[in-house]
C-alpha positions in Angstrom: -23.8 7.2 15.2 -23.6 5.5 11.8 -21.4 7.2 9.3 -23.3 6.3 6.1 -21.0 8.1 3.6 -17.9 6.3 5.1 -19.6 2.9 4.8 -20.9 3.6 1.3 -17.5 4.8 -0.1 -15.6 2.0 1.6 -17.9 -0.4 -0.2 -17.4 1.4 -3.4 -13.6 1.2 -2.8 -13.9 -2.6 -2.6 -15.7 -2.8 -5.9 -13.4 -0.4 -7.7 -10.4 -2.6 -6.8 -11.7 -5.5 -8.8 -11.3 -4.2 -12.4 -7.7 -3.0 -12.1 -6.8 -6.3 -10.4 -8.2 -8.3 -13.3 -6.6 -6.2 -16.0 -3.2 -6.1 -14.3 -3.4 -9.8 -13.8 -3.9 -10.2 -17.6 -0.7 -8.3 -18.4 2.1 -10.9 -18.6 5.1 -8.7 -17.6 3.3 -6.6 -15.0 5.2 -6.0 -11.7 3.7 -7.8 -8.7 3.9 -4.6 -6.8 0.9 -3.3 -8.7 -1.2 -6.3 -7.6 0.1 -6.1 -4.1 -0.9 -2.4 -3.9 -4.4 -3.2 -5.2 -4.7 -6.1 -2.7 -3.9 -3.9 0.3 -6.3 -1.2 -0.8 -9.0 -3.9 -1.2 -8.4 -5.3 2.2 -8.4 -2.0 4.0 -11.6 -0.9 2.3 -13.3 -4.2 3.1 -12.3 -4.0 6.8 -13.5 -0.5 7.1 -16.7 -1.3 5.4 -17.5 -4.2 7.8 -16.2 -2.3 10.9 -18.3 0.8 10.2 -21.4 -1.4 10.2 -20.5 -3.5 13.3 -19.5 -0.6 15.5 -21.9 2.1 14.3 -23.7 2.4 17.6 -23.0 5.3 20.0 -23.7 3.1 23.0 -20.4 1.5 24.0 -22.2 -1.0 26.2 -23.8 -2.7 23.2 -20.5 -3.0 21.3 -19.2 -6.4 20.4 -15.8 -7.0 22.1 -14.4 -8.2 18.8 -12.3 -11.0 20.2 -10.3 -13.0 17.6 -11.8 -10.9 14.8 -10.1 -7.7 16.0 -6.8 -9.5 16.6 -6.7 -10.2 12.9 -8.4 -7.0 11.8 -6.1 -4.6 13.7 -3.0 -6.4 12.5 -4.1 -6.3 8.8 -4.7 -2.6 9.1 -1.2 -2.2 10.5 0.2 -4.4 7.7 -1.5 -2.2 5.2 0.7 0.8 6.0 3.9 -1.2 5.5 2.6 -3.1 2.5 1.6 0.0 0.6 5.0 1.5 1.2 6.7 -1.7 0.0 4.5 -1.8 -3.1 5.2 1.8 -3.8 9.0 1.0 -3.9 8.3 -1.9 -6.3 6.2 0.3 -8.7 8.7 3.2 -8.6 11.6 0.8 -9.2 9.8 -0.7 -12.2 9.0 2.7 -13.7 12.6 3.9 -13.1 14.0 0.7 -14.8 11.5 0.9 -17.7 12.3 4.5 -18.4 16.1 4.1 -18.1 17.5 5.4 -21.5 20.8 3.5 -21.0 21.0 1.0 -23.8 23.5 -1.2 -21.9 20.9 -2.1 -19.4 19.3 -5.6 -19.9 15.6 -6.0 -20.8 13.1 -5.9 -18.0 12.0 -9.5 -18.7 15.4 -10.9 -17.7 15.2 -9.6 -14.1 11.4 -10.1 -13.7 11.6 -13.0 -11.3 14.1 -11.2 -9.0 12.1 -8.0 -9.1 8.8 -9.8 -8.3 10.4 -11.6 -5.4 11.7 -8.3 -4.0 8.2 -6.9 -4.4 6.7 -9.9 -2.6 9.1 -9.5 0.3 8.6 -5.7 0.7 4.8 -5.9 0.2 3.8 -9.1 2.1 6.7 -10.7 4.0 8.1 -7.5 5.6 4.7 -6.4 7.0 4.3 -9.9 8.6 7.8 -9.7 10.2 7.1 -6.3 11.6 3.8 -7.5 13.1 5.8 -10.1 15.0 8.1 -7.5 16.3 5.2 -5.2 17.3 4.3 -7.6 20.1 7.4 -6.1 21.9 5.7 -2.7 22.2 2.0 -3.5 22.4 0.2 -2.3 25.5 -3.1 -4.0 24.5 -4.2 -6.4 21.9 -6.4 -3.8 20.2 -8.8 -0.9 20.8 -12.2 -0.4 19.2 -13.1 3.0 17.8 -16.6 4.0 16.8 -17.1 3.4 13.0 -13.4 2.9 12.4 -13.4 -0.4 14.3 -10.4 -2.3 15.5 -7.1 -0.4 15.9 -3.6 -1.3 17.2 -2.3 0.0 20.5 1.4 0.5 21.0 3.4 2.1 23.8 4.5 5.7 23.6 8.2 4.9 24.1 11.4 5.0 22.1 11.4 1.3 21.1 8.1 1.9 19.4 9.9 4.3 17.0 12.2 1.6 15.8 9.7 -1.3 15.8 6.6 0.5 14.6 6.6 4.2 13.7 9.7 4.8 11.5 9.1 2.0 8.9 6.3 3.8 7.0 8.2 7.1 6.4 11.4 5.1 5.7 9.7 3.0 3.0 8.0 6.0 1.4 11.4 7.8 1.4 13.0 5.0 -0.5 10.0 5.0 -3.0 10.5 8.7 -3.4 14.2 8.2 -4.2 13.3 5.8 -7.0 10.7 8.2 -8.3 13.4 10.9 -8.5 15.4 8.5 -10.7 12.8 8.8 -13.5 14.4 10.6 -16.4 12.9 14.0 -17.3 11.9 12.6 -20.7 9.6 10.1 -19.0 7.4 12.8 -17.6 6.5 14.2 -21.1 7.2 11.4 -23.5 4.8 8.5 -23.0 5.7 5.8 -25.7 5.0 2.1 -25.8 5.8 0.7 -22.4 2.7 -1.4 -23.1 4.9 -3.6 -25.4 7.5 -3.9 -22.6 4.7 -5.1 -20.3 3.5 -7.8 -22.7 7.1 -8.9 -23.3 7.5 -7.7 -26.9 11.1 -8.6 -28.0 11.7 -5.5 -30.1 10.7 -2.9 -27.5 13.5 -0.5 -26.6 14.1 0.5 -23.0 13.3 4.0 -21.9 9.9 4.3 -23.6 6.6 4.9 -21.7 3.3 4.0 -23.2 0.9 6.9 -23.9 -1.8 5.4 -21.7 -0.2 2.9 -19.2 2.9 4.9 -18.5 1.0 8.1 -18.1 -1.5 6.5 -15.7 1.3 5.0 -13.6 3.2 8.3 -13.4 0.1 10.5 -12.7 -1.3 8.2 -10.0 1.6 6.5 -8.3 4.5 9.1 -8.4 2.6 12.2 -7.2 0.9 10.2 -4.5 4.4 9.1 -3.3 5.6 12.6 -3.1 2.4 13.7 -1.3 2.6 10.9 1.2 6.2 11.6 2.2 5.7 14.6 4.5 2.5 13.1 5.9 3.8 9.6 6.8 5.6 10.6 10.1 2.4 12.2 11.4 0.2 10.1 13.6 -2.6 12.3 14.9 -4.1 10.7 18.1 -7.8 9.8 17.7 -10.3 11.8 19.7 -13.1 9.2 19.5 -14.3 7.2 22.5 -12.7 3.8 22.6 -12.0 0.9 24.9 -8.9 -1.2 25.0 -8.9 -5.0 25.3 
């Protein structure tokens, strides 16, 4: 049966992603990891919004088989899990560097290109590479679950751990490690990182902005810690589905 709240909130999630994407794009020295995180959240909400409408019926015989569409859809949903983990590493690395009180460290602007390339690799390229490797453990192209739509299907075997299951908790563990590197002062002292982000030449390292720094810490870091114990858990779905 249709899950109206799921469809509505997925649509709201798509719209909510637009303002932060715009404002982060306007910040000259923003880390690419922030935009990559917003991109993956936007994609996942958009796919769930469309899938919850397409496969809302309880009669499996009337379901569209989803050929070609589900081949793309299911892989994007899989890439989301890796991409978010990679983006979390980039964000936590940026915050750890920005709050480093060591005056001998170079300004964030000098390593911006290298940092952004690492973020792009972890958030975009790595998920694509792992999707290629996942063909080794796939038992079907995809399965269709009511409301949730297209989902990946992998074999319950040891190779699946290395190719598919362990990457998400591994990436989240690395992001948590960077989050632990934040100095204790950064948790309570939010001073102008906003100048660091816009490339102000006189901004000292180790200072978090009262608004930007606080939002980054309160939203990204706690969610990283919360996701760490949950990331290894993959609870099997109990919905009716059919594999293709």
